[in-house]
C-alpha positions, 0 to 999 in steps of 0.5 A: 527497489522494483515496485510492481503495481496492481490495477486497484493501486493505479485506480486509487492513485488516479484519484489523488491530487498532485500534492497528495501524489508527492506525499505518496511518493515520499511514503513509497521511498520510505517503504522501498528503503525498509520494506519490513516497516509495514505491519504484517497481516495474519489469517486471510491476508498472510503475506500482506504488509500494511504501512500507515501514513498521513496524506493531507492530514488523513490516515491512509493505508498502503498494502503491499507484498514483499516478492523478493529482496528487490521487488515489492508489489503494491496492492492498494491504497486507501483510507481506513474505512473498509480498507481490509474488506476491500483488500480481502476482495482484491486478494481473493481471500 
């Protein structure tokens, strides 16, 4: 599975500590193994999927798009607070 990243995803991952990056890697392996696990969004965010997972005992959300059978585009990562508002800004919706 090929994972493409956006600048906002890279910015979010730079703020993580090394143990948190390992937890993120585990979540990315889960998504790449079964991309339809994330919740499909509707309306302004149609086509975006959001996967919820724990990162250092806090709920985090990972937004991505399925481009084709072998490619995922990782949009952003963050805690629940204002996540969807920021995601809409990133998506230009």
